[in-house]
LUMTIGU-223890 format. One record per residue (C-alpha): residue in three letters; x, y, z; residue number from 1. Coordinates in steps of 0.1 Angstrom, whole numbers. Layout:
residues N
 type    xx    yy    zz seq
  ALA     X     Y     Z NUM
...
//
This chain:
residues 154
 type    xx    yy    zz seq
  MET  -135   265   129   1
  SER  -134   229   143   2
  PRO   -97   223   134   3
  TYR   -88   255   154   4
  LEU  -109   245   183   5
  CYS   -93   211   187   6
  ILE   -56   222   186   7
  THR   -53   223   224   8
  GLU   -67   188   228   9
  ALA   -46   174   199  10
  LEU   -14   188   214  11
  GLU   -23   175   248  12
  PHE   -30   140   233  13
  ARG     3   140   215  14
  GLY    20   151   247  15
  ARG     5   121   265  16
  LEU    20    99   239  17
  GLY    54   112   248  18
  GLY    57   143   225  19
  GLU    65   148   189  20
  ALA    98   129   189  21
  GLN    81    98   203  22
  VAL    52   101   179  23
  GLN    76   104   150  24
  GLN    98    75   162  25
  TYR    67    53   166  26
  CYS    53    61   131  27
  PHE    86    58   113  28
  GLY    93    24   130  29
  LEU    57    12   123  30
  ALA    59    22    87  31
  ARG    92     3    82  32
  ARG    80   -28   101  33
  GLY    45   -27    85  34
  GLY    58   -23    50  35
  LYS    82   -51    55  36
  LEU    55   -74    69  37
  MET    32   -65    40  38
  ALA    59   -73    14  39
  GLU    65  -106    31  40
  VAL    28  -115    31  41
  LEU    25  -104    -6  42
  ASN    59  -120   -15  43
  THR    70   -86   -31  44
  GLU    91   -57   -19  45
  VAL    91   -23    -3  46
  MET   102     7   -25  47
  ASP   134    22   -12  48
  ASN   168    35   -23  49
  LYS   203    22   -16  50
  SER   207    44    14  51
  SER   173    35    28  52
  THR   164    72    31  53
  LEU   133    69    10  54
  SER   117    50    38  55
  GLU   126    75    66  56
  CYS    90    87    69  57
  CYS    56    77    81  58
  PHE    46    56    51  59
  ALA    58    27    29  60
  MET    53    19    -7  61
  VAL    47   -18   -12  62
  ARG    45   -35   -46  63
  LEU    15   -56   -53  64
  PRO    19   -91   -67  65
  VAL     3   -84  -101  66
  GLN    24   -92  -131  67
  PHE    26   -71  -163  68
  VAL    42   -73  -197  69
  SER    44   -45  -222  70
  GLN    30   -47  -257  71
  GLN    66   -44  -271  72
  GLN    75   -76  -253  73
  PRO    59  -107  -268  74
  ARG    43  -129  -242  75
  SER    62  -160  -239  76
  GLU    46  -194  -240  77
  THR    54  -198  -203  78
  ALA    34  -166  -195  79
  ARG     5  -178  -174  80
  ASP   -30  -165  -170  81
  GLY   -32  -134  -148  82
  VAL    -4  -116  -165  83
  PHE   -17   -83  -178  84
  ASP    -6   -59  -205  85
  THR     9   -27  -190  86
  LYS   -18    -6  -207  87
  ASP   -43   -22  -182  88
  GLY   -22   -12  -151  89
  PRO   -41    21  -144  90
  LYS   -75     3  -148  91
  ILE   -65   -24  -123  92
  VAL   -53     3   -99  93
  LYS   -86    20  -101  94
  TRP  -105   -13   -95  95
  ILE   -83   -21   -65  96
  MET   -88    14   -49  97
  THR  -125    14   -56  98
  THR  -129   -21   -42  99
  LEU  -109   -12   -11 100
  LYS  -132    18    -5 101
  ASP  -166     1   -13 102
  LYS  -161   -33     2 103
  HIS  -134   -29    29 104
  ASN  -141     7    41 105
  THR  -105    17    37 106
  TRP   -84    39    14 107
  LYS   -50    30     2 108
  PRO   -36    52   -25 109
  ALA   -20    31   -53 110
  ASN    -2    40   -85 111
  PHE    10    21  -116 112
  TYR    48    29  -118 113
  CYS    75    13  -138 114
  GLY    54   -17  -148 115
  ALA    41   -25  -113 116
  ILE    13   -15   -89 117
  TRP    26     2   -57 118
  VAL     3     9   -28 119
  ARG    11    35    -1 120
  VAL     4    26    35 121
  SER     7    52    62 122
  ALA    16    47    99 123
  GLN    -3    68   124 124
  VAL    -3    67   162 125
  TYR   -37    50   163 126
  LEU   -25    21   142 127
  ASP    -4   -10   150 128
  ILE    12   -38   132 129
  GLN   -20   -58   130 130
  ASP   -35   -31   108 131
  PHE    -7   -36    82 132
  GLU   -12   -74    84 133
  TRP   -49   -69    77 134
  ALA   -42   -46    48 135
  ALA   -18   -71    33 136
  ARG   -43  -100    35 137
  VAL   -70   -78    19 138
  LEU   -47   -66    -9 139
  LYS   -34  -102   -15 140
  GLU   -70  -114   -20 141
  LEU   -78   -84   -43 142
  CYS   -47   -93   -64 143
  ARG   -58  -129   -66 144
  GLN   -93  -118   -77 145
  ALA   -77   -95  -103 146
  GLN   -55  -123  -117 147
  ASP   -85  -146  -117 148
  GLY  -101  -120  -140 149
  ARG  -137  -126  -130 150
  SER  -139   -93  -110 151
  LEU  -123   -71  -136 152
  HIS  -140   -56  -166 153
  LEU  -111   -43  -187 154
//
């Protein structure tokens, strides 16, 4: 029953923020700015399409800086340590998500897609750009640990 009992207060709160249009505008803008900031910190990219309509929402998909090669592609002599086989992608995703939950008290859904790890970050009215900066720093460190290999047990 508690969700029904708090509807009035929730609507009043959103009204104090300027109404649904303001909330949506804030969240859409924060997701775009936050995703871009994270991609800059991670030296990667935000998933989007040519018309940028994929990012017209309250979340961003940011690629993590972990490199993969497929078994069909022979590893070149220049491939450095920390480059993983694509078969290990889901295991690394699981390790990152578990570590985020257990050691950083946060949850960021991640997926292994098209040879890369993508993490979804959401923008909410109670967040600001510093939350995205913090998430980027934490994820960057986890990627460094994964590439170092000592934390992973693949």
